[in-house]
Each structure stands twice: as C-alpha cells, then as structure tokens.
C-alpha positions as CSV (number, residue, x, y, z in Angstrom):
1,X,-89.5,-50.4,148.3
2,X,-91.9,-50.0,151.3
3,X,-94.3,-47.9,149.0
4,X,-94.0,-50.5,146.0
5,X,-94.9,-53.3,147.7
6,X,-98.2,-51.5,149.3
7,X,-98.9,-50.5,145.5
8,X,-98.6,-53.8,144.8
9,X,-100.8,-55.5,147.0
10,X,-103.7,-53.0,147.0
11,X,-103.4,-54.2,142.9
12,X,-103.8,-57.3,144.4
13,X,-106.8,-56.8,146.2
14,X,-108.5,-54.9,143.4
15,X,-107.9,-57.3,140.9
16,X,-109.3,-60.1,143.1
17,X,-112.1,-58.2,144.1
18,X,-113.2,-57.5,140.1
19,X,-112.3,-61.5,139.2
20,X,-115.3,-62.0,141.8
21,X,-117.4,-59.2,140.3
22,X,-117.0,-60.7,137.3
23,X,-117.7,-63.8,138.5
24,X,-120.7,-63.4,139.9
25,X,-122.2,-61.6,137.2
26,X,-121.6,-64.7,134.5
27,X,-123.5,-67.1,137.4
28,X,-126.6,-64.3,137.6
C-alpha cells in the first residue's frame, strides 16, 4: 500500500505541474 500511495503522490505532482504549464502557456 505504501508504494501505491507513493505512486499516486507522484501522479498528482505531475498532473499539477502539467496543469500549471498549460495555464502559463495559455496566458503567454
């Protein structure tokens, strides 16, 4: 379970990063 939660955390971080990148690209 610990590995699973770690993977989920990594996915959330990547999603947040990609979402922020998309927002920045739209503003530019």
